[in-house]
Structures are given as C-alpha cells and as structure tokens.
C-alpha positions in Angstrom: -44.1 2.1 -8.2 -43.7 -1.5 -9.2 -45.5 -4.3 -7.4 -44.0 -7.8 -7.5 -45.2 -11.0 -5.9 -42.0 -12.8 -5.0 -38.6 -11.9 -3.5 -36.9 -13.4 -6.5 -38.9 -11.1 -8.8 -37.9 -8.1 -6.7 -34.2 -9.0 -6.7 -34.2 -9.6 -10.5 -36.0 -6.2 -11.1 -33.3 -4.5 -9.0 -30.5 -6.3 -10.8 -32.0 -5.1 -14.1 -31.9 -1.5 -12.9 -35.6 -1.0 -12.4 -35.3 0.6 -9.0 -34.2 -0.2 -5.4 -35.8 -2.0 -2.5 -35.7 -2.6 1.2 -35.2 -6.4 1.8 -33.6 -8.5 4.5 -29.8 -8.7 4.2 -30.1 -12.4 4.6 -32.4 -12.6 1.6 -29.8 -11.0 -0.6 -26.6 -12.4 1.0 -25.5 -14.4 -2.1 -26.2 -11.5 -4.5 -24.2 -9.2 -2.2 -21.3 -11.6 -2.1 -21.3 -12.1 -5.8 -21.5 -8.3 -6.4 -24.8 -8.7 -8.4 -26.3 -6.2 -5.9 -24.8 -3.6 -3.6 -25.9 -2.4 -0.2 -26.6 1.3 0.4 -25.9 2.6 3.8 -28.6 5.1 4.7 -28.7 7.6 7.5 -31.8 8.1 9.5 -34.2 5.9 11.3 -36.3 3.4 9.3 -38.5 1.5 11.8 -40.3 -1.6 10.6 -42.4 -4.2 12.3 -41.7 -7.9 11.7 -44.3 -10.6 12.2 -43.9 -14.3 12.4 -46.5 -16.6 11.0 -46.7 -20.4 10.5 -49.2 -23.1 9.9 -51.3 -23.8 13.0 -50.6 -27.6 12.8 -46.8 -27.1 13.0 -45.6 -26.6 16.6 
C-alpha cells in the first residue's frame, strides 16, 4: 500500500503505473479526456460516505 497526501500525487503515481485508485470522476476529468488515465468499470457495490466540511466563518 502507498499512502500519498495529495490528489495530484495520487494521480501521478497512477500515471506512472504504481497502482490504481478510487477517486472522483470530476477530479480526473482532464486526465480521462486526454487519455492519460482510463476508467475501469467495476461490477458490484462499493458504498462510500461523503462528508462536506468548510471553514466555520464562511457561510
């Protein structure tokens, strides 16, 4: 397992062939369009919880 701190680092690692990842399609939209990455269509159910957080002083 490889632990990286940023989405950019994760995408670069995948581009270099170091593995695969689950990320938002929106996050990799450009790389999918330019064919730098491909999308794998998986069968099965992969639930995930999303949480939204923001600074308390921003409405």
